N, CA, C and O atoms as a Tinker XYZ file with bonds, in Angstrom:
   260  protein
     1  N      0.642000   -0.992000   -0.103000    73     2
     2  CA     0.386000   -0.170000    0.295000    64     1     3
     3  C      0.991000    0.908000   -0.074000    63     2     4     5
     4  O      2.199000    0.674000   -0.013000    81     3
     5  N      0.714000    2.453000   -0.587000    73     3     6
     6  CA     1.274000    3.551000   -1.011000    64     5     7
     7  C      1.150000    4.344000    0.068000    63     6     8     9
     8  O      0.263000    3.877000    0.781000    81     7
     9  N      1.565000    5.214000    0.477000    73     7    10
    10  CA     1.128000    6.420000    1.578000    64     9    11
    11  C      0.888000    7.348000    0.836000    63    10    12    13
    12  O      1.741000    7.784000    0.064000    81    11
    13  N     -0.556000    7.927000    0.940000    73    11    14
    14  CA    -0.766000    8.993000    1.109000    64    13    15
    15  C     -0.044000   10.427000    1.124000    63    14    16    17
    16  O      0.754000   10.572000    2.050000    81    15
    17  N     -0.227000   11.725000    0.069000    73    15    18
    18  CA     1.196000   12.676000    0.577000    64    17    19
    19  C      0.138000   13.389000    1.754000    63    18    20    21
    20  O     -1.053000   13.593000    1.520000    81    19
    21  N      0.744000   13.689000    2.921000    73    19    22
    22  CA    -0.336000   14.145000    3.656000    64    21    23
    23  C     -0.473000   15.773000    3.807000    63    22    24    25
    24  O     -1.343000   16.230000    4.549000    81    23
    25  N      0.197000   16.420000    3.259000    73    23    26
    26  CA     0.271000   17.483000    2.770000    64    25    27
    27  C     -1.202000   18.265000    1.573000    63    26    28    29
    28  O     -1.553000   19.397000    1.240000    81    27
    29  N     -1.631000   16.895000    1.307000    73    27    30
    30  CA    -2.592000   16.903000    0.077000    64    29    31
    31  C     -3.773000   16.633000    0.730000    63    30    32    33
    32  O     -4.743000   16.551000   -0.023000    81    31
    33  N     -4.025000   16.441000    2.115000    73    31    34
    34  CA    -5.540000   16.305000    2.621000    64    33    35
    35  C     -5.978000   17.438000    3.382000    63    34    36    37
    36  O     -5.632000   18.607000    3.553000    81    35
    37  N     -7.036000   16.507000    3.845000    73    35    38
    38  CA    -8.228000   17.951000    4.200000    64    37    39
    39  C     -7.721000   17.758000    5.912000    63    38    40    41
    40  O     -7.409000   16.569000    5.832000    81    39
    41  N     -7.509000   18.035000    7.006000    73    39    42
    42  CA    -7.480000   18.379000    8.330000    64    41    43
    43  C     -7.953000   16.870000    8.719000    63    42    44    45
    44  O     -7.372000   15.976000    9.334000    81    43
    45  N     -9.040000   16.933000    8.210000    73    43    46
    46  CA   -10.004000   15.789000    9.081000    64    45    47
    47  C     -9.987000   14.190000    7.843000    63    46    48    49
    48  O    -10.326000   13.022000    8.033000    81    47
    49  N     -9.551000   14.749000    6.900000    73    47    50
    50  CA    -9.164000   13.167000    5.743000    64    49    51
    51  C     -7.970000   12.801000    6.659000    63    50    52    53
    52  O     -7.852000   11.643000    7.057000    81    51
    53  N     -6.865000   13.998000    7.086000    73    51    54
    54  CA    -5.385000   13.036000    7.414000    64    53    55
    55  C     -6.111000   12.026000    8.864000    63    54    56    57
    56  O     -6.072000   10.813000    9.074000    81    55
    57  N     -6.913000   13.487000    9.880000    73    55    58
    58  CA    -7.288000   13.146000   11.306000    64    57    59
    59  C     -7.843000   11.390000   11.105000    63    58    60    61
    60  O     -7.377000   10.595000   11.921000    81    59
    61  N     -8.812000   10.848000   10.034000    73    59    62
    62  CA    -9.075000    9.661000   10.062000    64    61    63
    63  C     -8.011000    9.032000    9.895000    63    62    64    65
    64  O     -7.454000    8.435000   10.816000    81    63
    65  N     -7.309000    9.100000    7.969000    73    63    66
    66  CA    -6.189000    8.405000    7.663000    64    65    67
    67  C     -5.162000    7.987000    9.367000    63    66    68    69
    68  O     -4.903000    6.789000    9.484000    81    67
    69  N     -4.802000    8.648000   10.194000    73    67    70
    70  CA    -4.269000    8.207000   11.193000    64    69    71
    71  C     -5.113000    7.544000   12.009000    63    70    72    73
    72  O     -4.817000    6.369000   12.224000    81    71
    73  N     -6.107000    7.984000   12.534000    73    71    74
    74  CA    -7.110000    6.686000   13.473000    64    73    75
    75  C     -6.899000    5.566000   13.298000    63    74    76    77
    76  O     -6.370000    4.877000   14.171000    81    75
    77  N     -7.391000    4.920000   11.687000    73    75    78
    78  CA    -7.703000    3.880000   10.857000    64    77    79
    79  C     -5.799000    3.560000   10.577000    63    78    80    81
    80  O     -5.528000    2.706000    9.732000    81    79
    81  N     -4.778000    4.175000   11.211000    73    79    82
    82  CA    -3.281000    3.650000   10.998000    64    81    83
    83  C     -1.798000    4.044000   11.581000    63    82    84    85
    84  O     -0.644000    4.300000   11.239000    81    83
    85  N     -2.763000    3.893000   12.825000    73    83    86
    86  CA    -2.113000    4.291000   13.844000    64    85    87
    87  C     -0.334000    3.753000   14.158000    63    86    88    89
    88  O      0.450000    4.051000   15.058000    81    87
    89  N     -0.200000    2.784000   12.861000    73    87    90
    90  CA     1.098000    2.646000   12.904000    64    89    91
    91  C      2.222000    3.683000   12.633000    63    90    92    93
    92  O      3.364000    3.685000   13.093000    81    91
    93  N      1.424000    4.883000   11.471000    73    91    94
    94  CA     2.340000    5.478000   10.708000    64    93    95
    95  C      2.965000    7.006000   11.358000    63    94    96    97
    96  O      2.666000    8.170000   11.090000    81    95
    97  N      3.639000    6.607000   12.011000    73    95    98
    98  CA     4.523000    7.827000   12.759000    64    97    99
    99  C      4.448000    9.290000   12.182000    63    98   100   101
   100  O      4.191000   10.381000   12.691000    81    99
   101  N      4.948000    8.651000   10.248000    73    99   102
   102  CA     4.829000   10.152000   10.043000    64   101   103
   103  C      3.735000   10.988000    9.722000    63   102   104   105
   104  O      3.692000   12.213000    9.618000    81   103
   105  N      2.971000   10.239000    9.599000    73   103   106
   106  CA     1.324000   10.916000    9.171000    64   105   107
   107  C      0.980000   10.998000   10.608000    63   106   108   109
   108  O      0.248000   11.987000   10.625000    81   107
   109  N      1.064000   10.543000   11.880000    73   107   110
   110  CA     0.545000   10.879000   13.589000    64   109   111
   111  C      1.070000   12.406000   13.774000    63   110   112   113
   112  O      0.402000   13.378000   14.126000    81   111
   113  N      2.516000   12.347000   13.425000    73   111   114
   114  CA     3.721000   13.946000   13.550000    64   113   115
   115  C      3.172000   14.673000   12.877000    63   114   116   117
   116  O      2.897000   15.783000   13.334000    81   115
   117  N      2.806000   14.334000   11.559000    73   115   118
   118  CA     2.155000   15.757000   10.659000    64   117   119
   119  C      0.772000   16.139000   11.310000    63   118   120   121
   120  O      0.087000   17.138000   11.092000    81   119
   121  N      0.628000   15.483000   11.842000    73   119   122
   122  CA    -1.387000   15.945000   11.974000    64   121   123
   123  C     -1.230000   16.483000   13.577000    63   122   124   125
   124  O     -2.218000   16.922000   14.166000    81   123
   125  N      0.408000   16.393000   14.377000    73   123   126
   126  CA     0.246000   17.179000   15.540000    64   125   127
   127  C      0.720000   18.525000   15.079000    63   126   128   129
   128  O      0.150000   19.599000   15.277000    81   127
   129  N      2.011000   18.287000   14.340000    73   127   130
   130  CA     2.211000   19.711000   13.827000    64   129   131
   131  C      1.129000   20.632000   13.413000    63   130   132   133
   132  O      1.278000   21.829000   13.654000    81   131
   133  N     -0.302000   20.078000   12.618000    73   131   134
   134  CA    -0.853000   20.536000   11.937000    64   133   135
   135  C     -1.668000   21.324000   13.243000    63   134   136   137
   136  O     -1.563000   22.529000   13.468000    81   135
   137  N     -2.416000   20.459000   13.967000    73   135   138
   138  CA    -3.303000   20.345000   15.315000    64   137   139
   139  C     -2.382000   22.059000   16.076000    63   138   140   141
   140  O     -2.898000   23.163000   15.897000    81   139
   141  N     -0.832000   21.853000   16.987000    73   139   142
   142  CA    -0.506000   22.507000   16.959000    64   141   143
   143  C     -0.174000   23.930000   16.985000    63   142   144   145
   144  O     -0.090000   24.651000   17.979000    81   143
   145  N      0.037000   24.293000   15.532000    73   143   146
   146  CA     0.072000   25.312000   14.771000    64   145   147
   147  C     -1.283000   26.585000   14.324000    63   146   148   149
   148  O     -1.359000   27.762000   13.971000    81   147
   149  N     -2.282000   25.290000   14.655000    73   147   150
   150  CA    -3.580000   26.323000   15.028000    64   149   151
   151  C     -3.630000   27.282000   16.295000    63   150   152   153
   152  O     -3.240000   27.078000   17.445000    81   151
   153  N     -4.336000   28.578000   15.622000    73   151   154
   154  CA    -3.992000   29.822000   17.248000    64   153   155
   155  C     -5.020000   29.571000   17.597000    63   154   156   157
   156  O     -6.043000   29.445000   16.924000    81   155
   157  N     -4.808000   29.428000   19.111000    73   155   158
   158  CA    -6.598000   29.497000   20.385000    64   157   159
   159  C     -6.598000   27.700000   20.688000    63   158   160   161
   160  O     -7.246000   27.186000   21.599000    81   159
   161  N     -5.791000   26.987000   19.782000    73   159   162
   162  CA    -6.243000   25.389000   19.964000    64   161   163
   163  C     -5.117000   25.338000   20.872000    63   162   164   165
   164  O     -3.996000   25.827000   20.730000    81   163
   165  N     -5.741000   24.471000   22.107000    73   163   166
   166  CA    -4.925000   24.373000   23.803000    64   165   167
   167  C     -5.034000   22.562000   23.996000    63   166   168   169
   168  O     -5.700000   21.750000   24.639000    81   167
   169  N     -4.124000   22.572000   23.175000    73   167   170
   170  CA    -4.343000   20.722000   23.925000    64   169   171
   171  C     -3.825000   20.349000   25.779000    63   170   172   173
   172  O     -3.104000   21.158000   26.362000    81   171
   173  N     -4.320000   19.053000   26.493000    73   171   174
   174  CA    -4.542000   19.045000   27.352000    64   173   175
   175  C     -4.493000   17.645000   27.601000    63   174   176   177
   176  O     -5.378000   16.990000   27.051000    81   175
   177  N     -3.413000   16.842000   28.517000    73   175   178
   178  CA    -3.292000   15.610000   28.734000    64   177   179
   179  C     -4.047000   15.324000   29.962000    63   178   180   181
   180  O     -3.985000   14.162000   30.365000    81   179
   181  N     -4.740000   16.157000   30.624000    73   179   182
   182  CA    -5.573000   15.403000   31.736000    64   181   183
   183  C     -6.474000   16.140000   32.054000    63   182   184   185
   184  O     -6.511000   17.279000   31.589000    81   183
   185  N     -7.713000   15.550000   33.181000    73   183   186
   186  CA    -9.122000   16.104000   32.973000    64   185   187
   187  C     -8.603000   16.943000   34.103000    63   186   188   189
   188  O     -9.466000   17.686000   34.570000    81   187
   189  N     -7.420000   17.021000   34.666000    73   187   190
   190  CA    -7.467000   18.387000   35.466000    64   189   191
   191  C     -6.850000   19.400000   34.587000    63   190   192   193
   192  O     -6.952000   20.535000   35.053000    81   191
   193  N     -6.310000   19.334000   33.586000    73   191   194
   194  CA    -5.947000   20.633000   33.066000    64   193   195
   195  C     -6.698000   21.179000   31.682000    63   194   196   197
   196  O     -6.626000   22.090000   30.857000    81   195
   197  N     -7.451000   20.015000   31.998000    73   195   198
   198  CA    -8.582000   20.458000   30.700000    64   197   199
   199  C     -9.552000   21.520000   31.536000    63   198   200   201
   200  O     -9.593000   22.671000   31.102000    81   199
   201  N    -10.406000   21.156000   32.824000    73   199   202
   202  CA   -10.516000   21.793000   33.981000    64   201   203
   203  C    -10.157000   22.457000   34.276000    63   202   204   205
   204  O    -10.996000   23.171000   34.826000    81   203
   205  N     -8.470000   23.150000   34.334000    73   203   206
   206  CA    -8.331000   24.582000   34.338000    64   205   207
   207  C     -7.943000   25.268000   33.715000    63   206   208   209
   208  O     -7.475000   26.357000   34.048000    81   207
   209  N     -8.079000   24.561000   31.987000    73   207   210
   210  CA    -8.459000   25.222000   31.091000    64   209   211
   211  C     -9.646000   26.140000   31.019000    63   210   212   213
   212  O     -9.487000   27.316000   30.691000    81   211
   213  N    -10.640000   25.729000   31.265000    73   211   214
   214  CA   -12.311000   25.706000   30.656000    64   213   215
   215  C    -12.582000   26.954000   31.491000    63   214   216   217
   216  O    -13.180000   27.996000   31.219000    81   215
   217  N    -11.679000   26.338000   33.083000    73   215   218
   218  CA   -11.796000   28.059000   33.982000    64   217   219
   219  C    -11.933000   29.267000   33.506000    63   218   220   221
   220  O    -12.773000   30.167000   33.517000    81   219
   221  N    -10.526000   28.984000   32.938000    73   219   222
   222  CA    -9.501000   30.471000   32.112000    64   221   223
   223  C    -10.580000   30.643000   31.611000    63   222   224   225
   224  O    -11.414000   31.396000   32.113000    81   223
   225  N    -10.808000   29.845000   30.311000    73   223   226
   226  CA   -11.785000   30.442000   29.751000    64   225   227
   227  C    -13.100000   30.879000   29.762000    63   226   228   229
   228  O    -13.430000   31.789000   29.001000    81   227
   229  N    -14.008000   30.292000   30.617000    73   227   230
   230  CA   -14.900000   31.254000   31.084000    64   229   231
   231  C    -14.478000   32.592000   31.569000    63   230   232   233
   232  O    -14.912000   33.692000   31.228000    81   231
   233  N    -13.174000   32.174000   32.780000    73   231   234
   234  CA   -13.204000   33.725000   33.610000    64   233   235
   235  C    -13.219000   34.882000   32.283000    63   234   236   237
   236  O    -13.890000   35.910000   32.198000    81   235
   237  N    -12.042000   34.202000   31.119000    73   235   238
   238  CA   -11.910000   35.604000   30.337000    64   237   239
   239  C    -12.953000   35.690000   29.407000    63   238   240   241
   240  O    -12.854000   36.634000   28.623000    81   239
   241  N    -14.111000   34.821000   29.259000    73   239   242
   242  CA   -15.356000   35.247000   28.723000    64   241   243
   243  C    -15.968000   36.402000   29.738000    63   242   244   245
   244  O    -15.550000   37.557000   29.667000    81   243
   245  N    -16.698000   36.123000   30.417000    73   243   246
   246  CA   -16.917000   36.478000   31.797000    64   245   247
   247  C    -16.471000   38.327000   31.600000    63   246   248   249
   248  O    -17.359000   39.121000   31.287000    81   247
   249  N    -15.245000   38.727000   31.796000    73   247   250
   250  CA   -14.735000   39.917000   31.474000    64   249   251
   251  C    -14.792000   40.675000   30.560000    63   250   252   253
   252  O    -14.529000   41.878000   30.567000    81   251
   253  N    -15.312000   39.703000   29.286000    73   251   254
   254  CA   -15.189000   40.676000   28.356000    64   253   255
   255  C    -16.931000   40.894000   27.938000    63   254   256   257
   256  O    -17.166000   41.749000   27.084000    81   255
   257  N    -17.744000   40.362000   28.352000    73   255   258
   258  CA   -18.920000   40.483000   28.285000    64   257   259
   259  C    -19.605000   41.894000   28.501000    63   258   260
   260  O    -20.829000   42.003000   28.427000    81   259
């Protein structure tokens, strides 16, 4: 099987490809590069980090309203 050109895939297509081809480390790393480059996107590793980020965003929204 030939590997797709990751740069030609949409983010959604690449995400699906990575989901069904977890052994393809190059595809996964390329996907991470795309995700990390998006402004405002935060990646959390634990529920505690997620909760803290959510509280921070709620507080920011409350001060801007």
